[in-house]
Structure formats: C-alpha cells, structure tokens
N, C-alpha and C positions, 0 to 999 in steps of 0.2 A: 485482596485479589483472589484468594482462595474462595472466599464467600461469593464473590461476583462469578467466578468460574463455575461454582456449583449451581447457584441461581439460574445462570444462563443455560447451562447444560439441561436443567430441569424444564426450562421453557423451550428451548430451541433444538435440544438433542446433541448427542455425541457427534463430532466431526471427525472424519479420517479421510485421508487422501494420499495418493501416490506421488513422488517427486516428479516434477517437470524436467524432462531430460534435456530439452533444448533450452539451454540458458539464455541464448540470444533472443528467442522469442519471449521469454519471460521479461527481459530487459526492455525490448522494444514495445511490448504491451504495456508495461509499467510507465514508460515515458509517455505513451499516447494516453494514458489514464489521468495525467495531470491536467486539473481545471476542467474536467468534462465528466459526464455520467458514464455508467458502465456500457449502456446501449450505443452510445456514439463512439466509445472507445472500441468496442468490438467491431463496429462497422468500419471504422477506419483501419483496424488491423486486418480485417477481411480484404478490404479493397487493396491494402498494401501487398498482401500475399498473392492476390490475384494478378497484380501488376508485376510484382517481383517475386516469383515462385522460390527462388533461392537467395539467401541473404547476400552472398557475394555480388548478386546483381545490383544491390544498392551502391556499392562501392564505385560503380562506373556510371551510375545514374546522375542525372542533373537534379540539383536540390529542388527545382521547380517541378520536376516530375514526381518527386517524392511528396512534395507539398500538395499537389493536385490529388494524389491517391488518398491522402489522410485528412483532406479538407473537413469532412463531415465531423472530425473529432475536435475541432477547434484550435486555435493557435497554430494552425498547420505550418506556417512559415518557420516559427521558432522551433517547433518539434521536428520538422524535417531537417533543419540544419544541425540540431542536437543529435538526432539518430545517425546521420551520415558522418558527423565528426566523431562520435563515440566508436562506430563501426570501423572507421579508418584508423583510429588509434590502437583499437584492438588488434586489428591485422598487421599494422606496423610493428607493434610490440611483440606480438605473439606469433606472427607468421600465418595465422589462420584466424577465422571467426569461430573461436572456442573458448568458452569460459569454464569449462568442466574442471580445470585445474583449481579453481577457487574451493571446490568442495574437498580438496585435500589440505587445505590451509587452515591454521587456527582462525577462528572467526574474526578475531580483532584484526588480523593481517588482511583477511579477505575484504573486510569493510574498509580498511584504509585504501587498498587498491582501487576499490569502486568509487570511493569518494574523491579520488584523484581526477575523475572525469567531469568535465564541465556539463551541468545538466543532470548529474546524478547526485540526489541528496540522501539524507538519512532513511527516508521512506522507501526510495527505490532500491537502495543497498539491502535493506532489510527484507524487502519482498523477495528479491533475487535469491538471498541466502536461505530464507525460510522455505519457499516454494521450489527453488531449484536445488538446493543442497540439503534440505532437511536440518538446517542448523537452528538452534534456539534463538532466532532473532524475532523481534516483536515489531512489525511494522505499524506505525501510527497514522492512519489515513484521517480524512476529515471527521467521519463518524466517531471513531475512536477517541480523536481529540475532543470532540464536542461532549461525548458520554463522560470522559474522564474528568473534565473540567466541572461538569454539573455534579458529579459524584463527590468532588473535592478532592480527588486524588492527584490532580494537576492544579497548579496556581493558575489563576485566571489569565495572568500575563505570560504564561509559559509559551515558548517558541519551539519550532520543530525539534532542534537538537535536544534541548532540555526535556521535551516530551519523551524522545526516545530513550534518553538517559534514565529518567525516573521510571517509566513503565518497564524497560529492559531489566532494571534491577529488581522490580517487584513481581514480575510474572515468573512463575517456575518454568524451568526449560521445557518440561513435558507438556506444558499447558499453552505454549505459544501458539501452535497452529489452530487448536479449537478455539481458544479465547479470542484470537484475532477474528475469526470468521463470525463467532457468535456476538462479539461487541458491535461488529459491522451490521449485523442482522438487526440487532436492537435499535441502532442508530437510524436505520432505514425505515423501519416500520413503527417503532414506538417513541424513541428519544430523537424526534425529528427536529430539525433547526426551527422550523415554525410550527406551532400548535403541537407540541409533544403531547403524547397521550399518557401523562403521568399516572392517572389513576389505575391503569392496567400494567404498569411497569413492574417487572419482578424485582427491581433494585430500589423501589422508592423508599423502603424502610431505612436505608443507609445513604440516601441521596440528599446532599445539601440544597440543590436546587429545588427539590420538592418541598423540603422542610421550610425554606426560607421564602419561596416564592408562591407556590400553590396553596400552601396552608395558610399563609397570611392573606392571600387574596380571598380565600374562603372566610376567613375570620372577619375580613373587612366588609 
C-alpha cells in the first residue's frame, strides 16, 4: 500500500482538505450517494437543502416530501425513510441533531455507534469519521473495491465488512485521506469497470488483473 500511495501521488498529486464541520451534512450526503453517481447525489442533496434549509425541518416532514426532493438521486423512497429514521434516532438519543461528540471518542467506539443505525454501513461510518472527524478511517467505495480486487489486495469474494477490515489494517493512518481520494480518481478515469485503461495505469507493474488478463490477451 505504501507503493500504491507513492505511485498515485506521482500521478494524481498530493491531496489535502479541511474537516467538514457539519457531520449531519456528511451523513446525509453519504446516504444519498448509495447506488448512484456523484452528479445525481449532489443534485439530490442540493434539492433537499433547498426544500429543507435546516436539518430539524426534516424531523417534521412527511417521508413523501423528502422522497420527492431527493428523487433525482435514485432509490428515493428507501433513502428518504432511512434519512428521517436516522435523524429522529439521533434527536431522541442526543437531544439535538449534532454528531460532533463522535470526534472525541475512540474511533472503534464511534464506528460502533454509527453502525447501530439502520442504513449506515461500514462505508458510511468510515466516510463520516474520515471527513467529519479527521480520524484514520479508510472508506471503501465502489472504485476502491474494484481497484483493490484487481490489484490482488482483496480476495475476489470479499464483502464490504471484510474489505474495510483488510484495507483499514493495511493503510497507514496518515495516508487514509489522500489514498482514498486518489484511488477513487484512478477508478473513475483509468481502472474503470468497463474497458479499463490498463496500458496507462501507474499501478500495472503490481496488478494481478493486468498480469493475468491483459498480458494473456495480448499473447493470444
């Protein structure tokens, strides 16, 4: 992973960023990102904030109203119900819509708390802790999942929890933020699901997919 980190920095550059102070926004945005692309996620989030400028407004909104606002993001009925249920639970447990307390907890405890919500999985929890609290969590999205399997870092039959366990143990804490973003960039523009651009990939020298698939195809 240190080699991957170095090679991706050489190709895509160093990544830095400030923590997102509104953890509820990070949470909602991550739920909206499930099973859709970034453009539709951002449209759904913008529509939601336009309709409900303050997060407490969602607590009193009908689920159908939330669903209508986020329809462009796909799976709107499911996501609307999840968002409202999660926010209601936070309000009932904490007295307000505030997750900043997570940043003062050990990461394992913060993860356990978040995973206790229906609709929050390993990725959503990791995103919130990395971008909202600056913790050394490593979210594994679709692109990172695919890249890691092709490299041979993850078993082909790995599932979400296993992927987070394996990569979370391999990635250096200080590398989490940059490596997360650079692996996503690699997956979007080079290591694509269809027609990956293997010849120009900075990681092809250590890639099992390239060695076993692309080279064999050329030899044939």
